[in-house]
MARDRENNU-69217 format. One line per 5 residues: number of its first residue (from 1); their letters; for each residue x, y, z of C-alpha. Coordinates in steps of 0.05 Angstrom, whole numbers, plus 5000, padded with zeros to 4 digits. Example, Ala and Ser with C-alpha at 12.3 -4.5 7.8 and 13.67 -1.06 7.14 Angstrom:
// residues 2
1	AS	5246 4910 5156  5273 4979 5143
This chain:
// residues 466
1	MRFEL	6475 2112 7648  6510 2050 7615  6456 2024 7580  6438 2091 7550  6504 2095 7530
6	CRAVA	6507 2027 7496  6443 2046 7463  6474 2110 7440  6533 2080 7408  6496 2024 7377
11	RCQAR	6445 2079 7342  6507 2111 7319  6541 2046 7282  6476 2024 7260  6464 2090 7224
16	RLRAM	6532 2082 7199  6517 2018 7166  6452 2042 7141  6478 2102 7103  6529 2046 7071
21	AAAAP	6474 2002 7053  6439 2061 7023  6499 2080 6975  6508 2008 6950  6439 1971 6957
26	LPAAL	6460 1922 6910  6525 1896 6930  6499 1903 7009  6442 1859 6989  6485 1802 6958
31	VVILV	6531 1803 7014  6473 1795 7059  6441 1739 7015  6506 1704 7010  6526 1708 7082
36	ALAPL	6451 1683 7101  6471 1618 7051  6538 1607 7077  6518 1562 7133  6488 1516 7085
41	ALVRI	6550 1511 7041  6594 1506 7097  6555 1446 7122  6573 1406 7059  6646 1435 7052
46	GCAVG	6651 1417 7134  6625 1343 7121  6668 1334 7062  6733 1359 7101  6722 1314 7165
51	TEIAA	6713 1250 7119  6779 1259 7089  6814 1256 7154  6764 1219 7194  6814 1162 7199
56	AGSSA	6867 1197 7221  6819 1240 7273  6837 1199 7334  6911 1213 7337  6926 1264 7389
61	DVSTA	6973 1299 7339  6927 1306 7291  6874 1332 7335  6920 1383 7364  6937 1407 7295
66	LVLGP	6865 1414 7278  6852 1457 7333  6912 1496 7330  6907 1521 7257  6846 1558 7265
71	VLAAA	6863 1583 7335  6926 1610 7310  6900 1650 7251  6839 1681 7301  6888 1696 7353
76	AAGAA	6928 1732 7292  6860 1772 7275  6847 1790 7348  6915 1818 7355  6908 1861 7288
81	LAVSL	6840 1885 7317  6873 1904 7388  6927 1948 7354  6881 1980 7309  6832 2002 7363
86	PAREA	6844 2085 7378  6874 2104 7443  6823 2130 7492  6818 2200 7470  6776 2173 7414
91	LGQQI	6716 2167 7457  6705 2235 7452  6710 2293 7499  6635 2289 7523  6644 2211 7537
96	AAGPC	6707 2228 7566  6673 2289 7610  6615 2240 7633  6596 2200 7695  6614 2141 7658
101	GDLAA	6690 2110 7669  6736 2085 7609  6712 2012 7617  6639 2033 7607  6651 2076 7550
106	VTASL	6702 2020 7519  6645 1964 7529  6591 2004 7502  6631 2020 7442  6652 1947 7427
111	LFPSL	6587 1920 7444  6545 1930 7378  6600 1919 7330  6618 1858 7369  6545 1828 7358
116	LAMLT	6543 1847 7292  6611 1809 7280  6585 1750 7314  6520 1749 7278  6565 1754 7213
121	LLPSL	6611 1696 7229  6583 1652 7282  6529 1616 7244  6578 1604 7187  6638 1580 7246
126	VSFCL	6586 1540 7280  6557 1500 7218  6631 1484 7196  6650 1458 7261  6585 1419 7278
131	AFAGE	6594 1386 7208  6672 1372 7209  6664 1343 7285  6608 1298 7264  6659 1258 7220
136	LPGGR	6712 1249 7271  6708 1209 7333  6693 1259 7381  6622 1273 7347  6586 1338 7334
141	VAGVA	6583 1362 7406  6661 1369 7399  6646 1416 7347  6618 1466 7394  6678 1464 7433
146	LALAV	6720 1476 7373  6679 1538 7356  6685 1566 7421  6755 1549 7417  6766 1592 7358
151	VSALP	6723 1652 7388  6769 1651 7452  6832 1657 7408  6809 1725 7395  6814 1762 7458
156	AGAVV	6877 1709 7464  6913 1750 7415  6888 1816 7435  6915 1803 7505  6979 1791 7471
161	AEGVQ	6974 1857 7424  6964 1902 7489  7024 1873 7523  7063 1890 7464  7039 1956 7455
166	AAGRG	7049 1978 7529  7120 1950 7528  7130 2000 7461  7096 2061 7509  7152 2046 7565
171	QWARP	7102 2010 7610  7133 1944 7632  7086 1919 7686  7034 1900 7636  7079 1859 7584
176	LGVGV	7110 1821 7652  7040 1801 7664  7023 1776 7597  7088 1739 7592  7072 1706 7654
181	GVGAW	7005 1688 7628  7036 1660 7566  7085 1623 7605  7021 1588 7651  6986 1573 7584
186	VATGA	7043 1539 7551  7056 1498 7621  6982 1478 7626  6978 1452 7558  7047 1420 7567
191	AAGAA	7013 1383 7630  6960 1362 7587  7002 1334 7531  6986 1395 7480  7036 1458 7500
196	PLGML	7011 1502 7451  6937 1494 7462  6939 1512 7534  6873 1519 7567  6841 1488 7499
201	APVGR	6875 1422 7510  6815 1395 7531  6785 1411 7454  6840 1369 7423  6820 1308 7470
206	ALAGS	6745 1322 7449  6757 1321 7376  6798 1259 7386  6750 1224 7420  6798 1208 7481
211	GPAWE	6764 1262 7526  6690 1286 7544  6661 1336 7500  6640 1380 7554  6708 1388 7584
216	GIAAA	6732 1422 7518  6667 1465 7523  6674 1485 7589  6754 1503 7580  6740 1540 7515
221	GSTAA	6676 1574 7542  6709 1601 7602  6774 1612 7564  6728 1668 7521  6697 1698 7571
226	GLGFL	6754 1709 7615  6806 1732 7562  6749 1778 7531  6736 1815 7597  6813 1818 7606
231	WIVLA	6821 1851 7543  6760 1899 7555  6793 1915 7618  6865 1928 7584  6840 1960 7525
236	ASRPE	6801 2010 7572  6870 2030 7614  6916 2028 7565  6978 2074 7567  6973 2140 7532
241	RRSPV	7021 2139 7467  7083 2174 7488  7093 2243 7453  7140 2233 7393  7205 2273 7388
246	RRRRS	7195 2332 7337  7249 2341 7288  7255 2388 7238  7260 2352 7163  7259 2386 7098
251	LGLAW	7201 2393 7054  7245 2407 6989  7229 2363 6928  7162 2342 6958  7119 2351 6899
256	RIPVP	7158 2302 6862  7148 2238 6905  7116 2191 6858  7041 2168 6878  7060 2109 6897
261	AAVSS	7110 2135 6947  7059 2182 6971  7003 2126 6984  7051 2078 7015  7078 2136 7067
266	LVVRR	7009 2154 7090  6999 2078 7094  7058 2062 7132  7059 2117 7179  6995 2090 7212
271	DDVRL	7013 2055 7279  6955 2015 7269  6973 1986 7204  7045 1978 7231  7029 1941 7294
276	ANVAA	6983 1897 7260  7037 1869 7214  7087 1862 7265  7031 1826 7302  7020 1780 7240
281	LGFGA	7095 1765 7228  7096 1741 7306  7038 1699 7300  7054 1674 7236  7126 1652 7261
286	VGALV	7096 1621 7320  7051 1578 7273  7110 1552 7228  7156 1539 7293  7102 1497 7322
291	AVAAG	7088 1462 7257  7157 1445 7248  7171 1419 7319  7115 1376 7314  7139 1347 7253
296	AEAPG	7089 1361 7208  7095 1346 7129  7110 1396 7077  7069 1439 7060  7036 1441 7125
301	PFLLA	7080 1494 7160  7083 1537 7093  7013 1538 7091  6993 1550 7163  7046 1605 7169
306	ATTTL	7020 1640 7105  6950 1643 7124  6958 1661 7191  7005 1722 7175  6951 1743 7122
311	LGSVV	6895 1758 7171  6941 1803 7204  6971 1842 7144  6907 1856 7106  6899 1916 7156
316	GALAV	6936 1961 7107  6886 1941 7046  6829 1953 7098  6854 2021 7118  6875 2053 7046
321	CGILS	6808 2076 7025  6792 2114 7084  6865 2141 7084  6852 2174 7010  6778 2192 7027
326	TGYWM	6801 2238 7080  6841 2278 7033  6805 2261 6966  6804 2336 6951  6876 2332 6947
331	WWSSP	6882 2272 6900  6828 2291 6856  6867 2359 6844  6927 2325 6832  6954 2319 6759
336	HGRPS	6951 2247 6753  6888 2218 6735  6836 2183 6778  6844 2111 6753  6921 2114 6761
341	IIATA	6909 2138 6839  6853 2082 6852  6905 2025 6818  6962 2055 6862  6916 2050 6928
346	WYVGL	6897 1980 6910  6971 1956 6888  6994 1988 6954  6939 1948 6997  6967 1889 6958
351	VGAAV	7037 1903 6972  7024 1912 7046  6985 1848 7055  7034 1806 7012  7101 1828 7041
356	PVAIV	7091 1801 7116  7062 1739 7083  7125 1732 7038  7170 1745 7094  7140 1682 7143
361	AAVAA	7124 1636 7081  7196 1637 7058  7222 1621 7128  7167 1567 7133  7187 1538 7065
366	AGSGA	7258 1540 7084  7251 1500 7145  7201 1450 7120  7192 1455 7045  7132 1477 6996
371	SWRAL	7108 1457 6936  7092 1499 6874  7017 1477 6886  7019 1512 6952  7049 1577 6931
376	EFVAV	7001 1588 6873  6945 1570 6928  6976 1624 6978  6983 1673 6915  6910 1665 6906
381	VVVAG	6893 1672 6976  6933 1734 6984  6904 1766 6919  6832 1747 6942  6839 1773 7017
386	AAVAT	6875 1838 6992  6817 1850 6945  6761 1826 6996  6802 1879 7052  6795 1935 6996
391	IAGSL	6723 1924 6982  6703 1920 7055  6746 1987 7071  6708 2020 7008  6643 1999 7047
396	ALWRG	6664 2017 7119  6713 2069 7115  6775 2053 7162  6786 2132 7192  6797 2112 7264
401	EGVGD	6745 2164 7291  6722 2116 7343  6734 2058 7385  6676 2020 7350  6685 2041 7280
406	QLSSF	6747 1995 7270  6706 1934 7293  6652 1954 7250  6701 1954 7191  6724 1881 7212
411	AVFAA	6656 1855 7213  6642 1878 7142  6707 1854 7118  6688 1787 7154  6615 1787 7122
416	VAVAA	6646 1805 7051  6696 1745 7062  6640 1696 7073  6605 1720 7017  6665 1723 6965
421	SLLMG	6687 1649 6992  6613 1628 6978  6613 1659 6912  6679 1622 6897  6660 1559 6917
426	LVAPR	6600 1564 6871  6629 1595 6808  6703 1562 6811  6673 1486 6802  6633 1504 6751
431	LTSLG	6689 1538 6710  6728 1475 6721  6674 1428 6696  6666 1471 6631  6742 1447 6620
436	LPGPA	6782 1506 6640  6850 1493 6677  6859 1505 6745  6910 1565 6736  6859 1601 6689
441	VAVLV	6803 1591 6739  6847 1622 6792  6867 1676 6743  6789 1690 6729  6775 1691 6798
446	CGALI	6829 1740 6821  6810 1781 6760  6737 1790 6777  6759 1801 6852  6812 1859 6832
451	SAALL	6757 1890 6790  6703 1894 6845  6757 1929 6891  6784 1976 6841  6706 1991 6822
456	SLRRR	6689 1997 6899  6748 2048 6912  6725 2088 6854  6651 2091 6878  6666 2111 6939
461	LESDA	6718 2163 6926  6677 2195 6874  6618 2194 6927  6663 2229 6978  6683 2280 6922
466	Q	6608 2297 6912
């Protein structure tokens, strides 16, 4: 029965992605080609980055920082994914009434989207990690441990998010257990000389060449398997949301609400968007504190905090197209023009992604300092991330109709992000070689991504209207 359920859910998700590709065949083909070529480009990038820091790679502090950066970013992404998954009732009445329990149903719903996400990200991640670690004292085998550490951070962030959600719903046993687990994680890392890495401390030693690589692989692999299973169990037994207290509200002057305020209210009222922003703020703050406590030089803490926060704050931009698509008939019949509505939706997604990043980055800059160049880099990354999330949300709508739908949207987001990164890596150096200054290249790249986001929003909403 479990196999039949997995196959049925996989068919539903495959049908959804096939319809998405049929609606936009050229962009879908371009994304697939770029994702397939990304590992080749990332091998060169990994070798270049590894060569730059090879001299300091044997330092314990440097190796810890090399692992901590991507691990924190992956944990923030995992937390955003966990809070975005709908409650158990989203499995549907038919599955709920069937002989399968919640654990089997959630596993079946997540299996195909997880495989899709791994197929999209894992080749690029492994290619970069192998090439990067090949220039360090630990060698290429340590790169396998680094890739597994990044993968294991996804369920780690998701488990923490499950505990926070349970606390918000009045269930204190689960967050207490998660808190004990976090304490044990820090204690284990402190005993190994790298408190923030916890169970992943052997990965840092493997990169530095001071420990065997097989210990890092075993630690990261067992952590990924154990935390992945724990997350599925927690997601399947998630406590029900408490019914909100309904209050009478006056609807007078509701027709005078500006379009930006209306779109913003629809985005902000979603629990998944709010919780994802909270998770992004939390992990970004942790990254900044750890970097400052470790004595990292500026603008290291600033960049770590900003990029970590961004991976959770883009959920609003990812969901805005699905929110508008649900009530497209209302938006298209409004007195405002369609270009104005589409531009407003993009603006709301951008602001939603930028505000949490600005908060955490400001705190990190106040504590450790930042340069104008780092600020420009973060601004470009935020605009590019919001644009990529909007494009992905237009291709695979985020509507919250099933447990696996959000993970499929995340997989599409990962594919578009990899494709956009590769495309920018190919185009930007050519523009620079033509004599264009760096700020002009950044403006051109951001303008192209914004135009693609607006076009994808318009095409999707118009296709739904038809």
